[in-house]
N, C-alpha and C positions, 0 to 999 in steps of 0.2 A: 504494500500500500504506500502511496506517495506521502512523504512527510510534508506537512505544511511548515511554513516559516516558524510559527509559534511552537509547533511540536518539536521541530529541530532545536529551537532555543531551549525548551524545557529539558530535552534529553541531554543536551550539552551541559546545562547548568547543574545537572544532577551528578556529574562526574568530577570527583576531586582530583585535581591535576596541577600542582604547583610547577613552576619553572624547573625544567630538568627532569620532571617526572610526569610528562604529558600523556603517557600511553593510555590511561583510562579515557581521556577526552578524545584523543586522535582515533581510538578504536571506534567510539560512537560516531564521530564525524565521518570516518571512512565507510562505516556500515551504511550510513545515510547516503553518502555519495554513490555507493554502488547501486543504489536503486535506479539511477538514471545515467551515470557517467560510465563509459566503457573502459576508461583507463584510470585506475586508482592505485597509488603506491605511497611508500614512505621512504625517507632518506636516513642516512646515518646520524644526522643531527636530531632527528625526532619529529621533523615536520611531515605533514601528510599532504598529498596532492590528488587532485581529481581533474582530468582533462576530457574535453569533448572530442577533440580531433587532433591528430598528430600531423596533419598535412596543411592546416589552414595558415593564413598569414593576415596581419601580423600576429605575433605571440603576445597575449595579454595575460599578465599575472594579477589575480585578485587575491589579496593577502589579508587575512584576519588572524591575529595571534590567538592560540588556543590555551596558552598557559595562564595561570592566575598567581597572585601573591600567596605566600604561605609562611610557614615556620619550619625551622630545622633544628632537631635536637643536637646540642653540642656538648652537654655535660649532664650526667646523672649523679646526684649526690648519694651518700650512704643511707639517707632516710627515704630514698626512692622518688625524690622530686626531680623533674626534668627542667633544664634550663635551655633556652632556645635562642636562635638568631633569626633575623628576618630573611625571607626569600622574597625580595622585592621591597617596595617602599611602604613601610608601615607607620601609622600613627599609633604608638603604643596605647594611647587613651582608649581606642576602640576595642582593645583586647581585654580590658579589665572586666572580669566577671563572665567572660564568654566560655562556651563549651567548644571543644575542638575534637577533630577526628584525626588520629595519628595513623598514617599509612605504614603499618609495620609488616614485616615479612610474614607473620602468622595471621594477618588479617587486620581489619580496622579496630583500633582501640580508642575508646572515648576517654577524654580528660577534661578537666576544667582549669581555667587560668586563675591562679591564685595571687592574691595580694593581701597584705594586712588589712583587717577591718578598719573602718573609719575611727573606731574607738581606740585603736592602737597606733594611730598616726598623729604626729604632733601638729599643732596649728600651722606651724611654718611649712611642714611638708605638704599639708593639704593645698596650699597655694601654688605648689610646683607641679609641673607636668611629670607624670611618671615615666621612667625610662624602661626599655625592654629588659635590661639586665636586672631590674627590680621585681620582675614578674617571674612566675614559674608555672609549670603544668603539673597538676596533681592527678594521677591515674588510680588513686586508691591503693598504691603499692604498700606492702607490709615492710618494705625496706629496700635498700639498694640492690640486693641480689634479685629480689622479686621483679623490680622495675627493669633491671638489665636483662633479665630473662625474657621480657616481653617487648622491650623497645631497645633499639640499637642507635648508637651515635650515627647521625646522618639520616635517620628517618625523618620524613616531612609530615607536616600537619596542616590542616585547613580549619577554619571556623565552621562549626556545624550550623547551617542556616538553610531553612526550607525556602523554596521559591514560592512567592505569594503574588496574587493579583491585587492591584490597587486600582479601584475604579474599573472602567471598561477597557482601557488600553494599557494600563501600567503593569509592569513586571518588575518585582524587586527580588534580588538574590545576591549571593556572595560573589559570584564570579562573572557578573555581567561584563566586566572588563577582563577579557574581550571575547567572551563566548558570544556576545551579541554580534560582534564583527565576524566571527567564525561562522555563525548561522547565516548572516547576510551574504557572505561570499558563496556559500552553497546555494542559497536561494537565487542569487543573481545568475549563477551558472545554470541552474535548472531553467530559468527564464530565457537565457541565451539559447538554450537548446530548443525551447518552444518557439522562439522568434526566428531561429535560423541565423547563421552568421558565417562570414567568410574567414573570420579570425580563428586562430587557435587559442581558445580560452582555457586557462588553467586556474582553478581555485586552489589556494594553499592555506592550510592551517599551520601557521608558523609557530615554532617552538622558542621558548626562552626570551621573549620580548621584555618581560618584567625585570630581567637581570642583565640586559645586554646594551646598556646605554653606550658603551664604548665599542664593543665588539660587533654589534649588529645582530648577533644571535642567529636564529634560524632564518630570519629575513635575508641576511647577507648570503648565507650558504645556499639557500633555496633559489634565490635570484641568480646567483652565480651559475648554478647548474642549469636553470631553465633558459638563461640568456633571453629574457623577454624584451620586446621592443617597448612595451608599455607596462607599467605597474600601477595599480590602484590599491591603496592601503585603506582598509576599513577598520577604524578604531573608535573608541568612545572619547568624548571630550566633556569638559565640565559644563553642565547646565548652570546658569547663573540666575535662574528665576526663582530663587528661594531667599529667605531672609538673610541679612548680614553679609551680602556679597557686593563688593564695589565694582559696578559695571565699567567704570572708567579705567579700572585696573585689569579686569578679567574679561571684558567684552560682554555682549548681550546675546546669550544662547538660551533657548527655551524648549522645554519638552513639548512634543507634538507640533512644533512649527517647521519640521522638515529636517533633512540631513544638512550637515554643515560642510561647506567647501572652504578650504584653506588657500590663502594667497601668501607667497613668500619665496625665498631663494630656493627651497627644495622643490617647489612645485613647477612642473613643466607647463608653460602657458598654453601650448597647443592642446595638451590633454585637458587642461582646465576649461578651455573654450569648448571642447567637445562635450564635457560633462554639463556645462551650462546649456548647450544646445539640446542635449538629451533631456535635461530637466524641463526645458520649455516644450519640447515635443510631447513629453509625457504629462505635461500640466502639473509638475511637481514644484512646490515651493521649497526654496533653499535658504539657508542662513549662511553667514560669512564669519570667518575667523582670520585674524592676522597672524602670520608665522614668519617674522622677519629673518630668523636664522633657522634653527632646528624646529622640528615639529613635535618631538617627544614621542614619536611613533616608529613603526617599522620602516617608514619611508626614509628615515635618516640612515638606515643601514642598506637601503636598496639603491638610492638614486646615484651613488658614486660607484656602484659595482661594475666591474670590467671597465668599459669605456664610457659608462654612464647610461642610465635607464630613464626614460621619460616617465616621471612619477607624479601622481597626485594623491591627495588624501581626502577621503569622505568620512566625516565623523558623525557619531551618533550621540545626541545630547544625553548626559548621564548625571543624575543627582547623586551625591554622597559617594563619590569614587573611593575605592580602596577601603570600603567598609563592609559589614555583613549584609547591608541592605541597599545596594546600588539600584537605582531606579531608572528605567528607560520606558519609552512609549513605543508600542508595537507599530504605530503608524509611521514613526520615523524610520524604523527598520524596513518596513515594507516599501516605503518611498525610496530609500537608498538602494534596495535590491532592484527596483524597477528602473531607476535612473541609470544604474551601472549596466544593467542588461541592455537598455536602449542604446547606451554609448557603444558597447561592444558590437551590437548587431549592426550599427551604422558604419563600422570600420571597413576599410578597403585595403587590399594588399599593397596598393600604391601610396597609401597615406604616409606623410613625412612628419616626423615629430621634432625636427630641429627647431629649437627655440627661436622665435622671431616675433 
């Protein structure tokens, strides 16, 4: 049975898969891709691929990273408490009091994040932000030997958070960043197939975006291997339509107002114009974001690969990023998938992406 965009998103959100441990999510993603894509594979870095045609031109890479932020066990004390480091960018304040799922060799283990109760914290300490090193995970171990027999150094964990619907179109979950983008690239590929295209379209669930600010992670290795002419990166961006956000500093991005297009040094102007034309053809409203240098997405690891790849970024408005309850609007995801599919379907083998 064909998976809808919403179903794809829910299935991906249910898979715990921090950076470097993406297999649970890429397995789900690949299973869905095989429903309609004839060519599905993974690479040594952990990224997954789905292609419609091996003979089309130009080659278009649609990239949405499939990893999420998490925690990694780095010390177990003799009382059986686990101390962790962040996998990706954490605000430790959101961890206090959370339940976590540890992906241990013997199976999933539940733990709780511990901190001294407010009665045991001095007045001065209450006014300071807690640091990750001041927190621990309690798995109910009877001691160090018990804990070490169940959990190993290097095991990773994620926050336990059910996916919930908010209103008619809202979806809130732990790993929206960027399972939403991974779902959109699959849906866009499905729609490209329905529309027909001369291009070789390849959707990629890229690995290790959350930890690859310098290296480029799976985005760099997968784009190097594919050698695409064009790359469109689909990621989340900060929605600023909630209290206490300065739009003069962070821009004006709203849930339900459409996908966000970026302008800046990383963005190829020819591809950007094509996306604008596709949005107009499809009657899709878009929002805009300034990215004068880097984009903070996989695009930064793609656009300088080999001799350079014509790259653009399509972003999905997201409230409360890197928290247990990241919130997106399904209408934005649907619009992004349709715009991207329209763009790919309009490509011709003779198209030139040299910036001008």
